[in-house]
C-alpha positions as CSV (number, residue, x, y, z in Angstrom):
1,M,109.5,86.8,107.6
2,I,107.6,90.0,107.0
3,T,103.9,90.6,107.9
4,V,102.2,93.6,106.4
5,F,99.1,94.8,108.2
6,G,97.4,97.5,106.1
7,S,95.4,98.6,103.1
8,I,94.5,96.8,99.9
9,N,93.0,98.9,97.1
10,M,92.3,99.1,93.4
11,D,94.0,102.2,91.9
12,L,91.9,104.1,89.3
13,I,94.5,106.1,87.3
14,A,93.9,109.0,85.0
15,T,96.7,110.8,83.1
16,P,96.3,114.5,82.2
17,E,99.1,116.5,80.6
18,R,99.5,118.4,83.9
19,L,97.7,118.3,87.3
20,P,94.7,120.6,87.5
21,K,94.6,123.6,89.8
22,P,91.7,123.8,92.4
23,G,88.4,124.3,90.5
24,E,90.0,123.6,87.1
25,T,89.0,120.8,84.7
26,V,91.7,119.4,82.4
27,M,91.5,116.7,79.7
28,G,93.1,113.4,80.3
29,T,94.9,111.3,77.8
30,S,94.5,107.8,79.3
31,F,92.8,105.8,82.1
32,T,94.0,102.5,83.6
33,T,93.4,100.4,86.7
34,A,96.0,98.7,88.8
35,A,96.2,96.8,92.1
36,G,97.3,99.1,94.9
37,G,96.9,100.2,98.5
38,K,99.9,101.1,100.6
39,G,99.8,97.9,102.5
40,A,99.5,95.6,99.5
41,N,102.2,97.6,97.6
42,Q,104.7,97.2,100.4
43,A,103.8,93.5,100.7
44,L,104.5,92.9,97.0
45,A,107.7,95.0,97.1
46,A,109.0,92.9,100.0
47,R,108.1,89.7,98.2
48,R,109.8,90.8,95.0
49,A,112.8,91.8,97.0
50,G,113.1,88.2,98.1
51,S,111.4,87.8,101.5
52,M,108.6,85.5,102.6
53,V,105.6,87.8,103.2
54,R,102.2,87.6,104.8
55,M,99.5,90.1,104.0
56,A,96.7,91.0,106.6
57,G,93.8,93.3,105.9
58,A,90.4,93.3,104.2
59,V,88.8,93.5,100.8
60,G,85.2,93.6,99.6
61,D,83.5,90.4,98.3
62,D,83.4,92.0,94.9
63,R,85.2,91.9,91.5
64,L,87.6,94.7,92.6
65,G,88.6,92.6,95.6
66,S,89.9,89.6,93.5
67,Q,91.6,92.0,91.2
68,A,93.3,93.8,94.1
69,L,94.8,90.5,95.3
70,A,95.8,89.1,91.9
71,L,99.4,90.2,91.8
72,L,100.0,89.3,95.5
73,A,98.6,85.8,94.8
74,D,100.8,85.4,91.7
75,A,103.8,86.3,93.8
76,A,103.0,83.7,96.5
77,V,102.3,86.2,99.2
78,D,100.5,84.5,102.1
79,L,96.9,85.9,102.0
80,N,95.4,83.9,104.9
81,G,95.3,87.1,106.9
82,V,93.1,88.8,104.4
83,R,89.3,88.6,105.1
84,Y,86.3,89.5,103.0
85,A,84.2,92.4,104.3
86,A,80.6,93.5,103.5
87,D,82.0,96.9,102.4
88,A,83.3,97.5,98.9
89,T,87.0,97.1,98.2
90,G,89.0,100.2,98.8
91,T,89.9,102.5,95.9
92,A,92.5,105.1,95.2
93,H,91.6,107.8,92.6
94,I,94.9,109.0,91.1
95,L,95.9,111.7,88.7
96,V,99.4,111.4,87.3
97,A,100.8,114.4,85.3
98,E,102.5,113.5,82.0
99,D,104.8,116.5,82.2
100,D,106.7,115.6,85.4
101,G,105.2,112.4,86.8
102,E,103.8,114.1,89.9
103,N,100.6,112.8,91.3
104,V,97.6,113.6,93.5
105,I,95.5,110.9,95.2
106,V,92.1,110.5,96.8
107,V,91.7,107.3,98.8
108,V,88.2,105.8,99.6
109,P,88.9,103.2,102.3
110,G,86.0,100.9,101.8
111,A,86.8,97.5,103.3
112,N,90.0,98.9,104.7
113,G,88.0,100.9,107.2
114,T,86.6,97.6,108.7
115,V,90.0,96.4,109.9
116,T,89.7,95.9,113.6
117,E,91.8,95.8,116.8
118,D,91.0,92.0,116.9
119,D,92.4,91.7,113.4
120,A,95.6,93.4,114.7
121,R,96.0,91.2,117.7
122,R,95.3,88.1,115.6
123,T,97.8,89.2,113.0
124,V,100.7,89.9,115.4
125,G,99.8,86.8,117.4
126,G,101.0,84.6,114.6
127,M,104.4,86.3,114.4
128,T,107.8,85.5,116.1
129,R,110.5,87.8,117.6
130,S,112.6,87.6,114.4
131,D,109.8,88.9,112.2
132,Y,109.1,92.4,110.9
133,L,105.7,94.1,111.1
134,M,105.0,96.8,108.5
135,L,102.2,99.4,109.0
136,Q,100.9,102.4,107.2
137,F,98.0,104.8,107.8
138,E,95.2,103.6,105.4
139,I,93.5,101.5,108.0
140,P,91.9,102.7,111.3
141,H,94.3,104.2,113.8
142,T,92.9,102.1,116.6
143,S,93.9,99.0,114.7
144,I,97.4,100.3,114.0
145,E,97.8,101.1,117.7
146,A,96.7,97.7,118.7
147,A,99.2,96.1,116.3
148,L,102.0,98.3,117.6
149,V,101.2,97.5,121.3
150,A,101.0,93.7,120.5
151,A,104.3,93.9,118.5
152,K,106.1,95.6,121.4
153,Q,104.8,93.0,123.9
154,K,106.0,90.2,121.6
155,G,109.3,91.7,120.7
156,V,108.5,92.0,117.0
157,T,110.3,94.8,115.1
158,S,107.7,97.3,113.8
159,I,108.2,99.6,110.8
160,V,105.7,102.4,110.4
161,N,105.4,104.5,107.2
162,I,103.5,107.6,108.4
163,A,101.6,108.0,105.1
164,P,99.1,109.3,104.5
165,F,100.0,111.8,107.2
166,G,97.2,112.7,109.7
167,A,96.4,113.8,113.2
168,E,97.5,110.5,114.8
169,A,100.8,110.3,113.0
170,R,103.0,111.8,115.7
171,R,101.6,109.6,118.5
172,L,101.6,106.3,116.5
173,G,104.8,107.1,114.8
174,A,106.6,107.4,118.1
175,M,105.5,103.9,119.0
176,A,107.4,102.2,116.2
177,D,110.9,100.8,116.2
178,I,111.6,102.1,112.7
179,L,109.8,105.2,111.4
180,V,109.8,106.0,107.7
181,A,108.6,109.3,106.2
182,N,109.1,111.4,103.1
183,E,110.5,114.9,103.5
184,T,107.1,116.5,103.5
185,E,105.7,114.1,106.0
186,F,108.7,114.4,108.3
187,D,108.5,118.2,108.3
188,L,104.8,117.9,109.2
189,Y,105.7,115.3,111.8
190,V,108.1,117.6,113.7
191,G,105.9,120.7,113.0
192,N,108.7,123.1,112.2
193,G,107.7,124.1,108.7
194,E,109.9,123.3,105.7
195,L,113.3,122.3,106.9
196,S,116.7,122.8,105.3
197,D,119.0,119.8,105.0
198,E,121.0,121.0,108.0
199,A,117.9,121.6,110.1
200,R,116.5,118.2,109.1
201,E,119.7,116.4,110.3
202,A,119.7,118.3,113.5
203,T,116.1,117.5,114.1
204,L,116.8,113.8,113.4
205,R,119.5,113.8,116.0
206,A,117.3,115.5,118.6
207,L,114.4,113.0,118.0
208,H,116.7,110.0,118.1
209,A,118.3,111.2,121.3
210,E,114.8,111.3,122.9
211,S,113.5,108.0,121.6
212,S,116.4,105.8,120.3
213,Q,114.1,105.1,117.3
214,T,115.6,104.4,113.9
215,I,114.2,107.3,111.7
216,I,114.4,107.4,107.9
217,V,113.5,110.3,105.7
218,T,113.2,109.8,101.9
219,L,114.2,112.9,99.9
220,G,113.1,112.0,96.4
221,A,115.9,112.7,93.9
222,D,118.2,113.5,96.8
223,G,118.1,110.0,98.2
224,V,117.6,109.3,101.8
225,I,118.8,110.4,105.2
226,A,118.5,108.3,108.4
227,I,119.7,107.9,111.9
228,R,120.2,104.6,113.7
229,K,122.0,103.9,116.9
230,G,123.3,107.5,117.0
231,E,124.8,107.4,113.6
232,I,123.6,109.4,110.5
233,F,123.4,107.5,107.2
234,R,122.8,108.8,103.7
235,A,122.1,106.8,100.6
236,A,121.6,107.8,97.0
237,G,119.0,106.6,94.5
238,L,119.4,106.6,90.7
239,A,119.5,109.6,88.4
240,I,116.2,109.1,86.4
241,E,113.5,110.8,84.5
242,P,110.4,109.8,86.4
243,V,107.4,108.5,84.5
244,D,105.1,108.0,87.6
245,T,106.1,108.4,91.2
246,V,103.0,106.5,92.6
247,G,104.2,103.6,94.7
248,A,107.9,104.7,94.9
249,G,107.7,105.2,98.7
250,D,105.9,101.9,99.2
251,T,108.6,100.1,97.1
252,F,111.3,101.8,99.3
253,C,109.6,100.5,102.4
254,G,109.1,97.0,101.1
255,Y,112.7,96.7,99.9
256,L,114.0,98.2,103.2
257,A,112.1,95.6,105.3
258,A,113.2,92.7,103.0
259,S,116.8,93.8,103.1
260,L,116.9,94.0,106.9
261,D,115.0,90.7,107.0
262,A,117.8,89.2,104.8
263,G,120.5,90.4,107.3
264,L,121.9,93.3,105.2
265,A,123.8,96.0,107.0
266,F,121.6,99.0,107.6
267,K,123.5,101.2,105.1
268,D,123.3,98.6,102.4
269,A,119.6,98.1,103.1
270,L,119.1,101.9,102.7
271,R,120.9,101.9,99.4
272,R,119.1,98.9,98.0
273,A,115.7,100.4,99.0
274,S,116.7,103.8,97.4
275,V,117.6,102.1,94.1
276,A,114.3,100.1,94.1
277,G,112.3,103.3,94.8
278,S,114.0,105.0,91.9
279,L,113.3,102.1,89.5
280,A,109.6,102.2,90.6
281,C,109.3,105.6,89.1
282,L,110.1,104.4,85.6
283,K,106.7,102.6,84.9
284,P,103.1,103.7,85.5
285,G,101.0,102.2,88.3
286,A,101.9,101.2,91.8
287,Q,102.3,97.5,91.8
288,P,103.1,97.0,88.1
289,S,106.1,99.3,88.6
290,I,107.6,97.5,91.5
291,P,111.0,96.1,90.3
292,F,112.2,92.6,90.9
293,A,115.3,91.9,93.0
294,A,117.5,91.0,90.1
295,T,116.9,94.3,88.4
296,V,117.5,96.3,91.6
297,D,120.7,94.4,92.6
298,A,122.1,94.9,89.1
299,K,121.9,98.7,89.6
300,I,123.6,98.9,93.0
């Protein structure tokens, strides 16, 4: 079983022809809302991939809170770990460019910021050694750390997606069993500037030699590179024309966890997650774009 401890948001999405430059105003062509939050996205992806999933976090006791949980509830994700806070439900304000599908995002944590260390210990306390714990960085770092410490003590496998990247990413990322980053986040994580493919592989080997961590770096259209038990793995996604890249990384993470939970070999889990991440770019919105297992498996 997979437990996701993390953020639950409503995404507020505007679509301009292109992303504005600093200080510039551009006209948009559409506006939509969709359930999101990196934690909730990963939970829904893992559930659609076929795993039993429990979501833990917080929403506001407001209209956005019920909307943010709707798709998770419809998918039969266990929501008993979600509590209602006095703060408003978290929101993500997203611009998605029509010309290339790239995006910029501003997250307002709201209720996510009320998630506590006690929430973390209570969440992990209900897990078993065979479970996977998924974490991201849209809830307080103290709560993430408490969850990682509790998971280590209990023998639960932890997966940390170091997004959005911040000052605590290096310290907390090093505590995880499996670390997932996109190429920009990984380059920031190691602090060596933009890395070439060869330098990135060498850096992966050096980090792994120190920590024995499984480290995974997603590379967008170039697929994914990872290291596990001393071996380098690569997996390709699909050749696509992206519509909206919001949620693609969360889809990758959810499918990765679900595939490992199902007992797939690591290389097969990487490929399945990469294909799922590609398919998530073909529709707008984070959660609405997450593909179902049958669609993903038909493309592998």
